[in-house]
Each structure stands twice: as structure tokens, then as C-alpha cells.
N, C-alpha and C positions, 0 to 999 in steps of 0.2 A: 546778531542774535540779538533778543530783549533784554535789558537789565533787570535783575533780581539783586535782589538785597539777600536773602536767605534760601537756602533749601534744608530745612528742619529735617536732622537725621534721627531714627528711633532707637534704640537697643534696648533689649530684654522690657521692653514698654515702657521706657522712663525717655522725656522729652530730652533730647539732648541740649538744643539750644533756640534759643526764640531774640528775636530781634533787640537791640537793645544801642544806644546811643556811642557806647564806648568800643565798640567792636570795631576793628580796622577794617575797610572795604577794600575789594570785594572777598567777601568770607563766605564757604559754604562748608557742609559737613559732606565726606566724601565716606559714601558707602564702603563698606571694608569688611573685614571679616565679623562675625556676628559680637564679637567681646572686642569688638576696637573699631574706633573710630578715628579722623585725624581732622582737624582745622585746618583748610588750606588759604593763604591769604598770598598777595602780591609781596608783602613786605615779611621782612622777620621782624618777630616779636620780642621786643625786651623783657627782659624779667618788672621791669618796672610799668609798663605796659601790660603785663599779664594778670598781675596783680589787680589791677583797677578795672578788671574786664567781670569780673564778679560773675562768672561762669554760672546758671542756673542747676538744680539739681543736687541730687545727694552722692553723684559719680568725683570719682576721682582725676585729674587731671594733671599732666605732664608737659612740661615744657623743655623740649630737646632740639638744641640748635636753633632756637628762634621757632619750632612749629610746635603748636598745640595738641596733644593727645588724649584722649578720653580713654580711661580705662573701665569698663561695665563691671559688673559684681561676679565676684570670683565664685567658682564651682564648689559644691560642697568639700569635694576630697581637698581642693587649694586651701578652703578655708580654714578644715582640720588639723593639716600639715603646717599652717602658719599659727594656728592654736598650741599645737603641741612641743612647738620649737620655742613658741613665746611662753610656756608654762615652766619649760626644763630653764631656759637662761633665767628668766625669772624669779626661778625657787633659788639659783644660786647665787643670783645679785643682791638679797634679801639682806637688808646690813651694810650692805657696802657702797661706796661712792658711785660707781656705774649706773644707769637703769636703762631699761628696753623699752620702745616705742612701738607700738603696733601701726601696722597701716595708716596711714592719713597725714605723716611729718612729711615736711618737706625736706629736701636736701639740695641746698645751691652750692654745688661743687666749685665753682671759682666766683665767690661774689666780688662785684665790682664797683667801685665809684657811681654816684648816681644812678646804681641799678639797672647798669647798662648790659650785664650779664646775660646769658641767653639759655641757661638750662633751670628747671627746677624739677628734680626728680623726686619719684614718690615712691622708696624703696616697700617691702613687704612689712620688713623690720627695721631698726634701729636701733645698735645699741650705741649710747653716749657717755663718757666718762669726762670729759671736757665742756661743763654747762655754759660756760662764759660765751661759747659761740650759739647758743640757743637761743634765736628773735623769738619775737612774739609768732612770727608766722611760719617761719622753717629756723634749720640748723645753717648757718655758715660756715663751708669748708668739708672736708672730709671727716665722717663720724669715725669711731673706733672700729665698728663693725657693722655692715650693712648684709641683709639676709633678701633674696628674692628668689621665690619658689615660682619657677615658670608655669608659663599658660599657652596654647598655644598660638597666640595673638602678639604675645610678647617675650617669647624666646629669644627669637634673634636679636631683639634690643638688649636684652638682660645679659647675652653672651657677647657681645660685642661692644657695642654702643657704649653703653653704662658701664661695663666692665673698664674699658679705658679710661670712662671720666672719673669712676672710682678709683682707680689706680693713681691717676694725674692729680686727684685732689688729696691723695695720702691715708685714703682707708686703711685702716690697719689690717682689716680681714674681709674677705668678701665671699660670701657662701650663694650658689645656684642650686637651687634642687627642683631635681625634676621628676613629679609624682607620676608620670608614665613609666619612664625608665626605672623609677629607685634608686635616683643615684644623690649622692650630694658631692659636688665639686668645691673645692677650697683653693681660695687664693688668700697666700699671707704675702705682704708685703715686707721686702727685702731690700735695703738699697736701693728703695724708690721704683722696684721691679715686683708683679706678682708672680709667686711660684705658686705651682698650682698640683694639688693631689686629688684623687677620686675616690669616693667610697661607693659600693656598691651594694642595695640589698641581695640582689638576684645572684652577680658574680662575684668572684673573688673574697669579699667579706663576709664574716660571719655575722650574722643577723645581730648577735649578743653583743658586736664588738662595738665600741662607742666612737664617734668622730670627735677628736679632738678639737675643741679652742682654743687654737694658738694662743690668743690675746689672756685667756684665764687658764695660767697653767693648772691640772689638776680636774677641770671640768671636761670631758666627754659627755653628748648625745648619743643614747643607744640606737642605732638604724632602726628597730623595730618599735621603739617608742616614736621616732621621728614620723615612720609612716604607720602608726596604728592608726584604726579606722572608727 
């Protein structure tokens, strides 16, 4: 089979990857679901190597277990739910020491010496109270709260791989929000283990009832407000 340096993967019309001298060989884009792509490589990428690659475009990239994943543009429904949650929490945090950050901030759940760790996660929303761990590129360690809004291509990782990484990193509260099912799963860290609860707009939970934010006593976000169009 003839050697090829790269295959360019295109998603939603955005160029995913162009040849550059810092990308490990052999590397290519593997076509996957419409909103999802992964860079495959024969070697595992460390965080230090990842940040030197300068991947092009306005897309968000994640490093999970040494593999690089590209997250394509969110759907309007996904973006609206993220905005609803951001507005509600940001309003509560006004004048308080904690701060909420929208999509784009990276989280290194287990930073290591010489940047040899192999994860940089990019949640939809991050709440940070200890800003001493907030570096120029990302947050080093477990934030106080992480929220992921599911999309078809990322649901499995958000529910499994990333949930376990957040738990191990000591994230105090983790939310998984499903636009299709209109549910909010909450995971509250107690003695190093996530305790789960679930709230549904369609079943069990009255729509005017709020989903409590455990780390901020008194803060509840109504399901109607979370899924408002």
C-alpha cells in the first residue's frame, strides 16, 4: 500500500486537518459520524505533544487516553441548552468567587510532570472556584462542576469514559443533559464516588420543579428553563 501522509477529513464544510511538521506519523482522519472525527496514530499522544500540534480551524479538540478527537459545531438545540444553563448559573454567581466558563476551556483531569498526561477534556460548561489551578491553556485538576450536553456522537464518552475521569479527578458535581430525552442526570461526589440522580421533563418530575445544584445550596434550575427554546 503506498505511503500517504494525510487524508483530509471534512466535517460541516470545515477543513479538519492540513499537513504539518509536528503531527506524528502516520496520522489520518477517520471518517465517523457527521459531527465527529478522530485522529488515528500508531503512537499515543501526550498532552505536551498535543498542545504543540496547533491543529487548524475553529473546531474544539479533545485528548482522551492519548487519542485526539475533534468535536464539530453544535446543533442549535444543543447550543440553546448550553446558553440556558450558562445564563442561570452565571446569574447566581454574580458577586461570588466562583465563575462559570463556556465551551472551549480545557480540563486536564490528572496533570503530570513534563506534560506526560494523556487527557485534555473540553466540557460544555465548567464551574471553577479554585482559580489557582487555572493555567494559560486549561484547568489542571478537577473543576468544582462540569456540565456536558449530549450529542449523538459524544453521548457514549460523556456517560462513560469522561464520567469516570471526572470522578477520579474529584469533580464535585457532574451533570449530563440529554436534549432528546429532556433529562438531567446529576452526579454528586461523596467520599470519592459519584452519587447519581435523574430529573425528567417528560416523566416523574413536574416541569416547574428545579434541578438542585448540590455545590451551591439554594440554587435550583427549572427543567422548563433548561429546555426552553
